[in-house]
N, C-alpha and C positions, 0 to 999 in steps of 0.2 A: 095350739099353733098360733092363734092370735096373740097369746101372751108373749111369745118369742118375738113377734113382730113389734109389739108395743115396747118391749125391752130394747130392741135394736133402735127403734125410733128415739127412745129416751137417751140412749147412749150417743147417738148422732147429734141430738140436740145439745147435750152436755158438752160434747167436743166442740161444736159450733160456737157455743157460748164462751168457752175457754179461749178459742182463737180470737173471738171478737174482743174479749177482755185484753188479750195480748196486743191486739191492734190499737186499742185505746191507750195502752201504756206506751206503745211505740210512738203514737202521735204526741203524747205528753212529753216524751223524751225529746222528740224533734223540736217541740215548742220551747223547751228549756234550753236546748242547744242554740236555737236561734236567738233567744233572749240573751244568753251569755255572750254570743258573738256580737250582738248589738252593744252590750255593755263594754266589751273590750274595744270595739271600734270607736265609739264616741268618747270613751274615757270620762264620762260624766259621773260615774260612780267611783267610790273608793275601792281600793284593792280588796279590802275586806268583803265588800258587797259582792264583787265578782267571784271571790273564792266561795262564798256561801251559795251563789247561784250554781256554780259548777258542781259543788258537792250535792246539791239537790238534783241536778241532772244525773249524776252518777247513781244516786239512789233509785231514780226511775229506770235507769239502764239495768240495774240489778233486778228490779221487780220484773221488767220485761223478760230478762233471761230466765227467771224462775217460772214465769208463765209459759214460756216457750218449752222449757223442759217438761213441765206438767202436761202440756198438750201432746208432746211427743210420747210421753209415757202412756197417756190415755189411748192414743192412736195405736200404739204397739199392743196394748192390752186388748183392744177391740179386734185387731188382726189375729191375735192368738186365739181368742174365743171363737172367731169364725172358723179358723183351721180345725179346732177341736170339734166344733159343731158339724163340720162337713163329713 
């Protein structure tokens, strides 16, 4: 019985860590978006620099999306296991 509890705790911890990772990516994405906006507003950088910054922001957005999908899959898996265990 205790083994099942330990497994559940480990699953919850993994899910929590994944969501925390996703949140960090979301924050990075926000920071990149703010930096890109600043670059566009002040016009101090070349067009090439702005393009690179936006491309970097897009990569972070894609990573965030991937983490969100993985977290959703984990949550669904846990829900299915609980239903089978009931």
